LOTIKE-761826 format. One record per residue (C-alpha): residue in three letters; residue number from 1; z, x, y. Coordinates in steps of 0.5 Angstrom, whole numbers. Layout:
BEGIN
<"ALA",NUM,<Z,X,Y>> ...
***
This chain:
BEGIN
<"MET",1,<-175,-27,-30>> <"CYS",2,<-179,-29,-36>> <"ASN",3,<-178,-36,-39>> <"PHE",4,<-172,-38,-43>> <"TRP",5,<-172,-35,-49>> <"SER",6,<-175,-28,-49>> <"CYS",7,<-176,-23,-54>> <"ILE",8,<-179,-16,-56>> <"LEU",9,<-182,-16,-63>> <"THR",10,<-183,-10,-66>> <"ARG",11,<-189,-7,-72>> <"GLU",12,<-182,-6,-77>> <"GLY",13,<-181,-14,-76>> <"LYS",14,<-174,-12,-72>> <"VAL",15,<-173,-19,-65>> <"LEU",16,<-169,-15,-60>> <"TRP",17,<-167,-20,-55>> <"SER",18,<-161,-20,-49>> <"ASP",19,<-155,-24,-47>> <"ALA",20,<-155,-22,-40>> <"THR",21,<-163,-23,-39>> <"SER",22,<-169,-26,-41>> <"SER",23,<-174,-21,-38>> <"HIS",24,<-179,-17,-43>> <"GLU",25,<-178,-11,-38>> <"THR",26,<-171,-10,-38>> <"ILE",27,<-171,-12,-46>> <"ILE",28,<-176,-6,-47>> <"LYS",29,<-172,-2,-43>> <"GLU",30,<-165,-3,-45>> <"ASN",31,<-169,-1,-53>> <"ASN",32,<-172,5,-50>> <"LEU",33,<-179,3,-53>> <"LYS",34,<-185,7,-50>> <"ASP",35,<-190,2,-46>> <"ASN",36,<-196,7,-46>> <"LYS",37,<-202,3,-51>> <"LEU",38,<-207,-1,-49>> <"GLN",39,<-209,-2,-57>> <"ASP",40,<-205,-2,-63>> <"LYS",41,<-199,-3,-59>> <"ASP",42,<-192,-2,-63>> <"PHE",43,<-189,-8,-60>> <"VAL",44,<-191,-16,-57>> <"ARG",45,<-187,-19,-51>> <"LEU",46,<-185,-27,-54>> <"GLU",47,<-183,-33,-52>> <"VAL",48,<-179,-39,-55>> <"HIS",49,<-178,-44,-49>> <"PRO",50,<-176,-52,-48>> <"LYS",51,<-182,-56,-47>> <"ASN",52,<-178,-60,-41>> <"LYS",53,<-173,-59,-37>> <"ILE",54,<-167,-63,-41>> <"ASP",55,<-170,-60,-48>> <"LEU",56,<-167,-54,-46>> <"PHE",57,<-160,-57,-49>> <"SER",58,<-164,-59,-55>> <"LYS",59,<-162,-56,-61>> <"ASN",60,<-168,-59,-65>> <"ALA",61,<-174,-54,-66>> <"LYS",62,<-179,-59,-65>> <"ASN",63,<-177,-59,-57>> <"TRP",64,<-179,-52,-56>> <"GLU",65,<-186,-48,-56>> <"PHE",66,<-187,-41,-59>> <"LYS",67,<-191,-38,-53>> <"ILE",68,<-195,-31,-54>> <"ASP",69,<-194,-27,-47>> <"GLU",70,<-200,-23,-48>> <"SER",71,<-204,-26,-53>> <"ASN",72,<-211,-21,-50>> <"THR",73,<-208,-13,-53>> <"LEU",74,<-205,-17,-59>> <"PRO",75,<-204,-11,-65>> <"GLU",76,<-208,-12,-71>> <"TRP",77,<-201,-12,-75>> <"PHE",78,<-198,-18,-71>> <"ILE",79,<-205,-23,-71>> <"GLN",80,<-206,-21,-80>> <"GLU",81,<-198,-23,-80>> <"GLN",82,<-198,-27,-75>> <"THR",83,<-194,-34,-79>> <"HIS",84,<-189,-29,-82>> <"PHE",85,<-187,-25,-75>> <"THR",86,<-188,-33,-72>> <"GLU",87,<-182,-34,-77>> <"LEU",88,<-178,-28,-76>> <"VAL",89,<-178,-30,-69>> <"TRP",90,<-175,-37,-70>> <"SER",91,<-170,-35,-74>> <"GLU",92,<-167,-30,-69>> <"TRP",93,<-168,-36,-64>> <"ASN",94,<-164,-40,-68>> <"LYS",95,<-159,-35,-69>> <"ALA",96,<-159,-33,-61>> <"MET",97,<-158,-40,-59>> <"LYS",98,<-151,-41,-63>> <"LYS",99,<-149,-34,-60>> <"SER",100,<-151,-36,-53>> <"LEU",101,<-153,-43,-51>> <"TRP",102,<-151,-47,-56>> <"LYS",103,<-143,-45,-54>> <"LEU",104,<-144,-48,-47>> <"SER",105,<-140,-54,-46>> <"LEU",106,<-147,-59,-46>> <"LYS",107,<-144,-65,-47>> <"PRO",108,<-141,-67,-40>> <"VAL",109,<-147,-65,-37>> <"LEU",110,<-152,-69,-41>> <"ASP",111,<-147,-75,-41>> <"PHE",112,<-147,-74,-34>> <"ILE",113,<-154,-74,-33>> <"GLU",114,<-155,-80,-37>> <"SER",115,<-151,-84,-33>> <"ILE",116,<-155,-82,-26>> <"PRO",117,<-160,-89,-27>> <"LYS",118,<-154,-93,-28>> <"VAL",119,<-151,-93,-21>> <"LYS",120,<-152,-98,-16>> <"PHE",121,<-154,-94,-11>> <"PHE",122,<-152,-96,-4>> <"SER",123,<-150,-103,-7>> <"MET",124,<-143,-102,-4>> <"LYS",125,<-140,-107,-10>> <"GLY",126,<-135,-101,-11>> <"LYS",127,<-128,-100,-7>> <"VAL",128,<-127,-96,-1>> <"SER",129,<-122,-91,-2>> <"VAL",130,<-117,-89,4>> <"SER",131,<-118,-82,3>> <"TRP",132,<-126,-83,6>> <"LYS",133,<-127,-82,12>> <"MET",134,<-131,-89,14>> <"PHE",135,<-137,-90,20>> <"TYR",136,<-140,-97,20>> <"GLY",137,<-147,-99,23>> <"GLU",138,<-151,-106,24>> <"THR",139,<-156,-103,19>> <"TRP",140,<-156,-97,14>> <"SER",141,<-160,-92,19>> <"ALA",142,<-154,-94,24>> <"ALA",143,<-149,-92,20>> <"TYR",144,<-152,-86,18>> <"ASP",145,<-153,-83,25>> <"ALA",146,<-146,-84,26>> <"ALA",147,<-144,-81,21>> <"TYR",148,<-149,-76,22>> <"GLY",149,<-147,-75,30>> <"ALA",150,<-139,-74,28>> <"ALA",151,<-140,-69,23>> <"TYR",152,<-144,-65,28>> <"GLY",153,<-139,-65,32>> <"ALA",154,<-133,-63,27>> <"ALA",155,<-131,-56,26>> <"SER",156,<-135,-55,20>> <"GLY",157,<-133,-52,13>> <"ALA",158,<-135,-55,8>> <"ALA",159,<-131,-56,1>> <"SER",160,<-138,-57,-3>> <"GLY",161,<-140,-51,0>> <"ALA",162,<-134,-47,-5>> <"ALA",163,<-136,-51,-10>> <"TYR",164,<-143,-49,-10>> <"ASP",165,<-141,-41,-9>> <"ALA",166,<-136,-42,-16>> <"ALA",167,<-141,-45,-21>> <"TYR",168,<-147,-41,-19>> <"GLY",169,<-142,-34,-19>> <"ALA",170,<-139,-37,-25>> <"ALA",171,<-147,-39,-29>> <"SER",172,<-147,-31,-31>> <"GLY",173,<-151,-29,-36>> <"ALA",174,<-158,-31,-39>> <"ALA",175,<-156,-38,-43>> <"TYR",176,<-152,-40,-37>> <"ASP",177,<-157,-38,-31>> <"ALA",178,<-163,-42,-36>> <"ALA",179,<-158,-48,-36>> <"TYR",180,<-156,-47,-30>> <"GLY",181,<-162,-50,-27>> <"ALA",182,<-164,-54,-32>> <"ALA",183,<-158,-58,-32>> <"SER",184,<-159,-58,-23>> <"GLY",185,<-167,-60,-24>> <"ALA",186,<-165,-66,-30>> <"ALA",187,<-160,-69,-25>> <"TYR",188,<-163,-68,-19>> <"ASP",189,<-170,-72,-22>> <"ALA",190,<-166,-78,-25>> <"ALA",191,<-162,-79,-18>> <"TYR",192,<-168,-78,-14>> <"GLY",193,<-172,-83,-17>> <"ALA",194,<-165,-88,-17>> <"ALA",195,<-164,-86,-11>> <"SER",196,<-170,-86,-7>> <"GLY",197,<-172,-93,-8>> <"ALA",198,<-165,-96,-7>> <"ALA",199,<-165,-92,0>> <"SER",200,<-172,-95,1>> <"GLY",201,<-170,-102,-1>> <"ALA",202,<-164,-102,3>> <"THR",203,<-166,-104,10>> <"TYR",204,<-168,-97,11>> <"GLY",205,<-175,-97,11>> <"ALA",206,<-179,-93,6>> <"ALA",207,<-181,-88,13>> <"SER",208,<-175,-87,15>> <"GLY",209,<-172,-81,16>> <"ALA",210,<-165,-84,14>> <"ALA",211,<-167,-87,8>> <"TYR",212,<-170,-79,6>> <"GLY",213,<-163,-77,8>> <"ALA",214,<-159,-81,3>> <"ALA",215,<-163,-79,-2>> <"SER",216,<-162,-72,-1>> <"GLY",217,<-156,-73,-1>> <"ALA",218,<-155,-76,-7>> <"THR",219,<-159,-71,-12>> <"SER",220,<-155,-65,-8>> <"GLY",221,<-149,-69,-10>> <"ALA",222,<-152,-70,-17>> <"SER",223,<-154,-64,-18>> <"LEU",224,<-148,-61,-16>> <"LEU",225,<-144,-64,-21>> <"ALA",226,<-149,-62,-26>> <"CYS",227,<-148,-55,-25>> <"CYS",228,<-140,-56,-24>> <"LEU",229,<-139,-59,-30>> <"LEU",230,<-143,-54,-34>> <"VAL",231,<-138,-49,-32>> <"LYS",232,<-132,-53,-32>> <"ASP",233,<-128,-48,-36>> <"LYS",234,<-130,-42,-30>> <"ILE",235,<-128,-45,-24>> <"ALA",236,<-123,-48,-21>> <"LYS",237,<-120,-55,-22>> <"LYS",238,<-120,-56,-15>> <"HIS",239,<-128,-55,-14>> <"LEU",240,<-129,-60,-21>> <"ILE",241,<-125,-65,-17>> <"HIS",242,<-127,-65,-10>> <"VAL",243,<-134,-65,-13>> <"LYS",244,<-133,-72,-18>> <"LYS",245,<-129,-74,-11>> <"ARG",246,<-137,-74,-8>> <"TRP",247,<-140,-77,-14>> <"ALA",248,<-135,-82,-13>> <"VAL",249,<-138,-85,-6>> <"TRP",250,<-145,-85,-9>> <"GLN",251,<-142,-89,-15>> <"ALA",252,<-139,-94,-11>> <"GLY",253,<-145,-95,-7>> <"TYR",254,<-144,-92,-1>> <"GLY",255,<-147,-87,2>> <"LEU",256,<-145,-80,4>> <"LYS",257,<-146,-75,10>> <"CYS",258,<-143,-69,8>> <"ASP",259,<-136,-66,8>> <"VAL",260,<-132,-63,13>> <"ASN",261,<-126,-59,11>> <"GLY",262,<-126,-63,5>> <"LYS",263,<-126,-69,8>> <"LEU",264,<-131,-74,7>> <"TYR",265,<-137,-77,12>> <"VAL",266,<-138,-85,9>> <"TYR",267,<-143,-89,12>> <"ALA",268,<-144,-97,11>> <"VAL",269,<-147,-103,14>> <"LYS",270,<-141,-107,18>> <"LYS",271,<-143,-113,13>> <"ALA",272,<-140,-109,7>> <"LYS",273,<-133,-113,5>> <"VAL",274,<-129,-107,3>> <"LYS",275,<-122,-107,0>> <"ASN",276,<-118,-101,1>> <"GLU",277,<-114,-98,-5>> <"LYS",278,<-111,-91,-6>> <"GLU",279,<-115,-86,-8>> <"LYS",280,<-115,-84,-16>> <"VAL",281,<-116,-77,-19>> <"LYS",282,<-117,-77,-26>> 
***
């Protein structure tokens, strides 16, 4: 799989690409092109891809890069009119983005990713939902271990796994595939920076396995929600609701170990002053 977005430029100036894939070889095969020349080739493999993960969602061409995938075997016809052919590719890229990537619901994903650094991880300033299965300890590590032990001995059946499978299955096509990866990666990076620092400073200890587990849980939750938001119109509403419930735990400043049959296993230190409230799901 090549970088999103890939195309084939022919000697005649045709720019060939596919909604379903970014693979040069697949595009070549679908268009019945013969790849049997080393010199004076009849087509060139080209790419336009984002400079960074989050740039995939940008409509500004300055955030994208033009790449020649076979610079050592370029035919003379391309070299002599490279500026002209490059302009043709950029023009087709713009049309392709309007037809594929930019038709996706990207704003909810971007808004969520931008909100992640604002979350006060492990602050315990939010209210505890009566729907959570709470575990407390004298320290965060002890609380994490308590939740881990209970979850390990409980019957498994994670609703988060079903949500992941639904989101991944819905992300079909080259644009969805690329956006899925970018959304997951950008959310993970944003959450890792915020959650790992907070975990290390919340009496876990920088080298604590529990601190690592806490940060890992937060980043996984962020990635999953970003992906579900991307395909929210293609998955069952129950999956999105469940994933939002999971993220609400982190937003409230508590730790989430896992879910068992849809029940959230949440942990906190004993000194937390908590108040129960009925859960409200938007």
